[in-house]
DSSP file (Angstrom, degrees, kcal/mol; ACC not computed):
  #  RESIDUE AA STRUCTURE BP1 BP2  ACC     N-H-->O    O-->H-N    N-H-->O    O-->H-N    TCO  KAPPA ALPHA  PHI   PSI    X-CA   Y-CA   Z-CA
    1    1 A M     >        0   0    0      0, 0.0     4,-2.8     0, 0.0     5,-0.4   0.000 360.0 360.0 360.0 -40.1  -87.7  -39.5  100.2
    2    2 A N  H  >> +     0   0    0      8,-0.4     4,-2.4     1,-0.2     6,-1.2   0.920 360.0  49.6 -59.5 -42.9  -87.6  -40.4  103.9
    3    3 A L  H  >5S+     0   0    0      4,-0.2     4,-0.7     3,-0.2    -1,-0.2   0.922 116.6  40.2 -63.1 -44.8  -90.2  -43.1  103.4
    4    4 A L  H  45S+     0   0    0      1,-0.1    -2,-0.2     2,-0.1    -1,-0.2   0.883 128.9  27.0 -73.3 -39.4  -88.4  -44.7  100.5
    5    5 A F  H  <5S+     0   0    0     -4,-2.8    -3,-0.2     3,-0.1    -2,-0.2   0.646 134.6  25.6-103.8 -16.0  -84.8  -44.4  101.7
    6    6 A E  H  <5S-     0   0    0     -4,-2.4    -3,-0.2    -5,-0.4    -2,-0.1   0.514  94.2-122.7-123.6 -10.9  -85.1  -44.5  105.5
    7    7 A G  S  <<S+     0   0    0     -5,-1.0     2,-0.3    -4,-0.7    -4,-0.2   0.820  75.8 102.3  72.2  30.8  -88.4  -46.3  106.1
    8    8 A R  S    S-     0   0    0     -6,-1.2     2,-0.6     2,-0.1    -1,-0.3  -0.981  71.1-120.8-142.8 155.4  -89.9  -43.4  108.1
    9    9 A I        +     0   0    0     -2,-0.3     2,-0.3    -7,-0.1     0, 0.0  -0.851  59.3 115.5 -94.7 126.5  -92.4  -40.7  107.5
   10   10 A G        -     0   0    0     -2,-0.6    -8,-0.4    75,-0.1     2,-0.3  -0.953  31.4-178.3-178.1 160.8  -90.9  -37.3  108.1
   11   11 A C        -     0   0    0     -2,-0.3    -2,-0.0    -9,-0.1     0, 0.0  -0.965  42.7 -72.8-161.0 168.3  -90.0  -34.0  106.6
   12   12 A F        -     0   0    0     -2,-0.3     4,-0.1     1,-0.1    73,-0.0  -0.264  52.2-105.2 -64.0 152.6  -88.3  -30.8  107.5
   13   13 A Q        -     0   0    0      1,-0.1    74,-0.1     2,-0.1    -1,-0.1  -0.395  33.0-109.3 -69.4 157.2  -90.2  -28.3  109.7
   14   14 A P  S    S+     0   0    0      0, 0.0    13,-2.6     0, 0.0     2,-0.4   0.841 111.0  32.4 -59.4 -32.3  -91.6  -25.2  107.9
   15   15 A V  E    S+A   26   0A   0     11,-0.2     2,-0.4    72,-0.2    11,-0.2  -0.992  75.7 177.5-127.4 124.8  -88.9  -23.1  109.7
   16   16 A T  E     -A   25   0A   0      9,-2.8     9,-3.5    -2,-0.4     2,-0.6  -0.991  20.1-147.6-130.7 129.5  -85.6  -24.6  110.6
   17   17 A Y  E     -A   24   0A   0     -2,-0.4     2,-0.9     7,-0.2     7,-0.2  -0.859   9.1-157.3 -95.2 124.5  -82.6  -23.0  112.2
   18   18 A L  E >>> -A   23   0A   0      5,-3.6     5,-1.7    -2,-0.6     4,-1.1  -0.848   8.1-172.3-102.1  99.2  -79.2  -24.4  111.0
   19   19 A D  T 345S+     0   0    0     -2,-0.9    -1,-0.2     1,-0.2     5,-0.0   0.801  77.3  61.0 -68.7 -30.6  -76.8  -23.5  113.8
   20   20 A R  T 345S+     0   0    0      1,-0.2    -1,-0.2     3,-0.1    -2,-0.0   0.829 121.2  25.8 -65.9 -29.3  -73.6  -24.6  112.1
   21   21 A T  T <45S-     0   0    0     -3,-0.7    -1,-0.2     2,-0.2    -2,-0.2   0.421 103.0-126.1-111.4  -1.0  -74.2  -22.1  109.4
   22   22 A D  T  <5 +     0   0    0     -4,-1.1     2,-0.4     1,-0.2    -3,-0.2   0.908  63.3 138.5  54.5  46.7  -76.3  -19.6  111.4
   23   23 A I  E   < -A   18   0A   0     -5,-1.7    -5,-3.6     2,-0.0     2,-0.6  -0.966  47.7-148.9-122.4 136.8  -79.1  -19.7  108.7
   24   24 A T  E     -A   17   0A   0     -2,-0.4     2,-0.5    -7,-0.2    -7,-0.2  -0.934  19.0-155.8-102.2 119.9  -82.8  -19.8  109.3
   25   25 A Q  E     -A   16   0A   0     -9,-3.5    -9,-2.8    -2,-0.6     2,-0.4  -0.848   7.4-167.1-101.8 126.3  -84.4  -21.8  106.5
   26   26 A I  E     -A   15   0A   0     -2,-0.5     3,-0.2   -11,-0.2   -11,-0.2  -0.934   6.0-159.0-113.3 135.3  -88.1  -21.1  105.6
   27   27 A R    >   +     0   0    0    -13,-2.6     3,-1.1    -2,-0.4     4,-0.1  -0.396  40.8 135.4-114.7  55.2  -89.9  -23.5  103.3
   28   28 A P  G >   +     0   0    0      0, 0.0     3,-1.4     0, 0.0    -1,-0.2   0.682  62.5  78.5 -73.8 -13.1  -92.9  -21.8  101.9
   29   29 A L  G >   +     0   0    0      1,-0.3     3,-1.8    -3,-0.2     8,-0.1   0.562  66.9  88.7 -73.7  -5.6  -92.1  -23.2   98.4
   30   30 A L  G <  S+     0   0    0     -3,-1.1    -1,-0.3     1,-0.3    -3,-0.0   0.818  89.3  49.6 -56.1 -30.4  -93.5  -26.5   99.4
   31   31 A Y  G <  S+     0   0    0     -3,-1.4     2,-0.3    -4,-0.1    -1,-0.3   0.412  97.8  89.5 -91.1   1.6  -96.8  -25.2   98.2
   32   32 A C  S <  S-     0   0    0     -3,-1.8     2,-0.2    -4,-0.1    -3,-0.0  -0.700  78.3-115.5-101.5 151.5  -95.4  -24.0   94.8
   33   33 A Q    >>  -     0   0    0     -2,-0.3     4,-1.8     1,-0.1     3,-0.6  -0.585  27.0-118.0 -81.9 147.0  -95.2  -26.0   91.6
   34   34 A E  H 3> S+     0   0    0      1,-0.2     4,-2.9    -2,-0.2     5,-0.2   0.866 110.9  56.2 -55.8 -43.2  -91.7  -26.7   90.2
   35   35 A P  H 3> S+     0   0    0      0, 0.0     4,-2.3     0, 0.0    -1,-0.2   0.895 108.3  49.2 -59.3 -36.9  -92.1  -24.8   87.0
   36   36 A D  H <> S+     0   0    0     -3,-0.6     4,-2.2     2,-0.2    -2,-0.2   0.903 112.1  48.1 -66.0 -40.9  -92.9  -21.6   88.9
   37   37 A I  H  X S+     0   0    0     -4,-1.8     4,-2.8     2,-0.2     5,-0.2   0.922 112.0  49.1 -65.8 -44.2  -89.9  -22.1   91.2
   38   38 A R  H  X S+     0   0    0     -4,-2.9     4,-2.3     1,-0.2    -2,-0.2   0.913 110.8  50.8 -61.0 -43.2  -87.6  -22.7   88.2
   39   39 A R  H  X S+     0   0    0     -4,-2.3     4,-2.2    -5,-0.2    -1,-0.2   0.920 113.9  43.6 -61.8 -44.7  -88.9  -19.6   86.5
   40   40 A M  H  X S+     0   0    0     -4,-2.2     4,-2.3     2,-0.2    -2,-0.2   0.894 111.8  53.1 -69.9 -39.7  -88.4  -17.4   89.5
   41   41 A A  H  <>S+     0   0    0     -4,-2.8     5,-2.8     1,-0.2     4,-0.4   0.898 111.4  47.4 -61.4 -39.8  -85.0  -18.9   90.3
   42   42 A S  H ><5S+     0   0    0     -4,-2.3     3,-1.1    -5,-0.2    -2,-0.2   0.925 110.6  51.1 -65.8 -44.5  -83.9  -18.0   86.7
   43   43 A K  H 3<5S+     0   0    0     -4,-2.2    -2,-0.2     1,-0.3    -1,-0.2   0.865 115.3  42.4 -61.1 -36.7  -85.3  -14.5   87.0
   44   44 A L  T 3<5S-     0   0    0     -4,-2.3    -1,-0.3    -5,-0.1    -2,-0.2   0.409 109.8-124.2 -89.9   1.0  -83.4  -14.0   90.2
   45   45 A A  T < 5 +     0   0    0     -3,-1.1    -3,-0.2    -4,-0.4    -4,-0.1   0.887  48.3 170.7  55.8  43.6  -80.2  -15.7   88.8
   46   46 A L      < -     0   0    0     -5,-2.8    -1,-0.2    -6,-0.1     2,-0.1  -0.558  38.5-101.9 -81.0 148.8  -80.1  -18.1   91.7
   47   47 A P        -     0   0    0      0, 0.0    -1,-0.1     0, 0.0     2,-0.1  -0.412  37.3-135.7 -70.1 147.3  -77.7  -21.1   91.5
   48   48 A G        -     0   0    0     -2,-0.1     2,-0.3     1,-0.0     3,-0.0  -0.298  10.2-121.7 -92.1 179.9  -79.1  -24.4   90.5
   49   49 A V        -     0   0    0     -2,-0.1     2,-0.1     1,-0.0    -1,-0.0  -0.859  37.6 -84.6-121.1 159.8  -78.6  -27.9   91.9
   50   50 A A        -     0   0    0     -2,-0.3     6,-0.2     1,-0.1    -1,-0.0  -0.376  28.4-149.8 -64.1 136.3  -77.3  -31.1   90.3
   51   51 A A  S    S+     0   0    0      1,-0.2     2,-1.6    -2,-0.1    -1,-0.1   0.713  81.8  81.4 -80.1 -21.6  -80.1  -33.0   88.5
   52   52 A N  S    S+     0   0    0      4,-0.1     2,-0.3     3,-0.1    -1,-0.2  -0.620  73.6 109.3 -88.1  82.3  -78.4  -36.4   89.1
   53   53 A S  S  > S-     0   0    0     -2,-1.6     4,-2.1     1,-0.1     5,-0.1  -0.884  84.5 -98.3-146.6 172.5  -79.5  -37.0   92.7
   54   54 A R  H  > S+     0   0    0     -2,-0.3     4,-2.6     1,-0.2     5,-0.2   0.877 123.0  57.6 -62.8 -37.2  -81.8  -39.1   94.9
   55   55 A R  H  > S+     0   0    0      1,-0.2     4,-2.3     2,-0.2    -1,-0.2   0.913 107.5  46.5 -59.9 -43.2  -84.3  -36.2   94.8
   56   56 A Q  H  > S+     0   0    0      2,-0.2     4,-2.4     1,-0.2    -1,-0.2   0.890 110.2  54.1 -65.5 -39.8  -84.3  -36.4   91.0
   57   57 A E  H  X S+     0   0    0     -4,-2.1     4,-2.1     2,-0.2    -2,-0.2   0.919 110.9  44.9 -60.5 -44.8  -84.7  -40.2   91.2
   58   58 A V  H  X S+     0   0    0     -4,-2.6     4,-2.8     2,-0.2     5,-0.2   0.892 110.5  55.0 -67.5 -39.6  -87.8  -39.8   93.4
   59   59 A K  H  X S+     0   0    0     -4,-2.3     4,-2.0    -5,-0.2    -2,-0.2   0.924 110.3  45.8 -58.3 -45.1  -89.2  -37.1   91.2
   60   60 A E  H  X S+     0   0    0     -4,-2.4     4,-2.1     2,-0.2    -1,-0.2   0.887 111.4  52.3 -66.9 -39.2  -89.0  -39.4   88.2
   61   61 A L  H  X S+     0   0    0     -4,-2.1     4,-2.5     1,-0.2    -2,-0.2   0.924 109.8  48.7 -62.0 -44.8  -90.5  -42.3   90.1
   62   62 A L  H  X S+     0   0    0     -4,-2.8     4,-2.3     1,-0.2    -1,-0.2   0.887 108.7  53.9 -63.3 -38.4  -93.4  -40.1   91.2
   63   63 A A  H  X S+     0   0    0     -4,-2.0     4,-0.7    -5,-0.2    -1,-0.2   0.906 110.2  47.4 -62.0 -41.0  -93.9  -39.0   87.6
   64   64 A E  H >X S+     0   0    0     -4,-2.1     3,-0.9     1,-0.2     4,-0.7   0.928 112.8  48.2 -64.8 -45.1  -94.1  -42.6   86.5
   65   65 A L  H >X S+     0   0    0     -4,-2.5     4,-2.7     1,-0.3     3,-0.8   0.833 103.5  61.6 -66.4 -32.2  -96.6  -43.5   89.3
   66   66 A E  H 3< S+     0   0    0     -4,-2.3    -1,-0.3     1,-0.3    -2,-0.2   0.730  92.5  65.8 -68.2 -19.8  -98.8  -40.6   88.5
   67   67 A Q  H << S+     0   0    0     -3,-0.9    -1,-0.3    -4,-0.7    -2,-0.2   0.878 114.3  30.7 -64.7 -36.0  -99.3  -42.0   85.0
   68   68 A R  H << S+     0   0    0     -3,-0.8    -2,-0.2    -4,-0.7    -1,-0.2   0.799 132.6  33.6 -89.5 -33.4 -101.2  -44.9   86.8
   69   69 A Y  S >< S-     0   0    0     -4,-2.7     3,-2.1     1,-0.1    -1,-0.2  -0.787  70.1-172.1-127.3  85.4 -102.5  -42.9   89.8
   70   70 A P  T 3  S+     0   0    0      0, 0.0     3,-0.3     0, 0.0     4,-0.2   0.723  83.6  46.4 -56.6 -27.7 -103.3  -39.4   88.6
   71   71 A D  T 3> S+     0   0    0      1,-0.2     4,-2.1     2,-0.1     5,-0.2   0.143  77.7 113.5-101.2  21.6 -104.0  -38.0   92.1
   72   72 A L  H <> S+     0   0    0     -3,-2.1     4,-2.8     1,-0.2     5,-0.2   0.913  75.0  49.0 -60.3 -47.8 -101.0  -39.5   93.8
   73   73 A K  H  > S+     0   0    0     -3,-0.3     4,-2.7    -4,-0.2     5,-0.2   0.907 110.8  51.6 -60.9 -41.1  -99.2  -36.2   94.5
   74   74 A K  H  > S+     0   0    0      1,-0.2     4,-2.2     2,-0.2    -1,-0.2   0.907 112.1  46.4 -61.1 -42.3 -102.3  -34.8   96.0
   75   75 A K  H  X S+     0   0    0     -4,-2.1     4,-2.3     2,-0.2    -2,-0.2   0.912 113.3  48.1 -68.2 -43.2 -102.8  -37.8   98.3
   76   76 A L  H  X S+     0   0    0     -4,-2.8     4,-2.0     2,-0.2    -2,-0.2   0.928 113.5  47.2 -63.3 -44.6  -99.1  -37.8   99.4
   77   77 A F  H  X S+     0   0    0     -4,-2.7     4,-2.2    -5,-0.2    -2,-0.2   0.906 111.8  51.0 -63.9 -41.7  -99.2  -34.1  100.2
   78   78 A G  H  X S+     0   0    0     -4,-2.2     4,-2.1    -5,-0.2    -1,-0.2   0.885 107.8  53.2 -61.7 -39.8 -102.5  -34.5  102.0
   79   79 A A  H  X S+     0   0    0     -4,-2.3     4,-1.7     1,-0.2    -1,-0.2   0.901 109.0  48.6 -63.3 -40.9 -101.0  -37.3  104.1
   80   80 A I  H  < S+     0   0    0     -4,-2.0     5,-0.3     1,-0.2    -1,-0.2   0.907 111.2  50.7 -64.8 -40.9  -98.0  -35.2  105.1
   81   81 A Q  H  < S+     0   0    0     -4,-2.2    -2,-0.2     1,-0.2    -1,-0.2   0.870 115.0  42.7 -64.6 -36.5 -100.4  -32.3  106.1
   82   82 A R  H  < S+     0   0    0     -4,-2.1    -1,-0.2    -5,-0.1    -2,-0.2   0.722  92.9  95.0 -83.6 -22.1 -102.5  -34.6  108.2
   83   83 A Y  S  < S-     0   0    0     -4,-1.7     2,-2.3    -5,-0.2     5,-0.1  -0.480  87.6-114.1 -72.4 138.0  -99.7  -36.6  109.9
   84   84 A P        +     0   0    0      0, 0.0     2,-0.3     0, 0.0    -1,-0.1  -0.421  49.6 169.4 -76.1  75.1  -98.7  -35.1  113.3
   85   85 A L    >   -     0   0    0     -2,-2.3     3,-2.0    -5,-0.3     4,-0.4  -0.693  42.6-101.4 -86.6 137.1  -95.2  -34.0  112.3
   86   86 A Y  T 3  S+     0   0    0     -2,-0.3    -1,-0.1     1,-0.3     7,-0.0  -0.316 106.5  17.8 -57.8 132.9  -93.4  -31.7  114.9
   87   87 A G  T 3  S+     0   0    0      2,-0.1    -1,-0.3   -74,-0.1   -72,-0.2   0.399 105.1  87.4  88.6  -2.8  -93.5  -28.1  113.8
   88   88 A W    <   +     0   0    0     -3,-2.0     2,-1.4     1,-0.1    -2,-0.1   0.569  59.7  89.1-105.8 -11.3  -96.4  -28.5  111.4
   89   89 A D    >   +     0   0    0     -4,-0.4     3,-0.8     1,-0.2     4,-0.4  -0.688  52.7 180.0 -89.4  89.1  -99.4  -28.0  113.7
   90   90 A L  G >  S+     0   0    0     -2,-1.4     3,-0.5     1,-0.2    -1,-0.2   0.786  75.9  57.4 -62.9 -29.7  -99.7  -24.2  113.5
   91   91 A E  G 3  S+     0   0    0      1,-0.2    -1,-0.2    -3,-0.1    -2,-0.1   0.821 116.5  32.8 -71.7 -30.5 -102.7  -24.2  115.9
   92   92 A N  G <  S+     0   0    0     -3,-0.8    -1,-0.2     2,-0.1    -2,-0.2   0.182  86.5 129.7-113.0  16.7 -100.8  -25.9  118.8
   93   93 A M    <   -     0   0    0     -3,-0.5     2,-0.1    -4,-0.4    -3,-0.0  -0.442  63.2-110.8 -73.2 144.1  -97.3  -24.6  118.2
   94   94 A E              0   0    0      1,-0.1    -1,-0.1    -2,-0.1    -2,-0.1  -0.467 360.0 360.0 -68.9 145.6  -95.5  -23.1  121.2
   95   95 A K              0   0    0     -2,-0.1    -1,-0.1     0, 0.0    -2,-0.0   0.384 360.0 360.0-110.2 360.0  -94.9  -19.3  120.9
């Protein structure tokens, strides 16, 4: 989404502290498939989010592009993993 709407490569860190709400957000679901997440959210009765959003728009665009380029998601995810984003280099993170 950052690339398409802001012209930059970036994403949230795996662990983010949100000081205004005093919440620490952990993002291990990045590695999970959406159907698995939906199934677990339903099982835990978690609230959903609106489907009419920029995120949904990008999801649909990627689905269309994957029809032409079947390994697109794998390549995009690999690029994010290889790009030196702050907070993603587990071997060199400050402790």
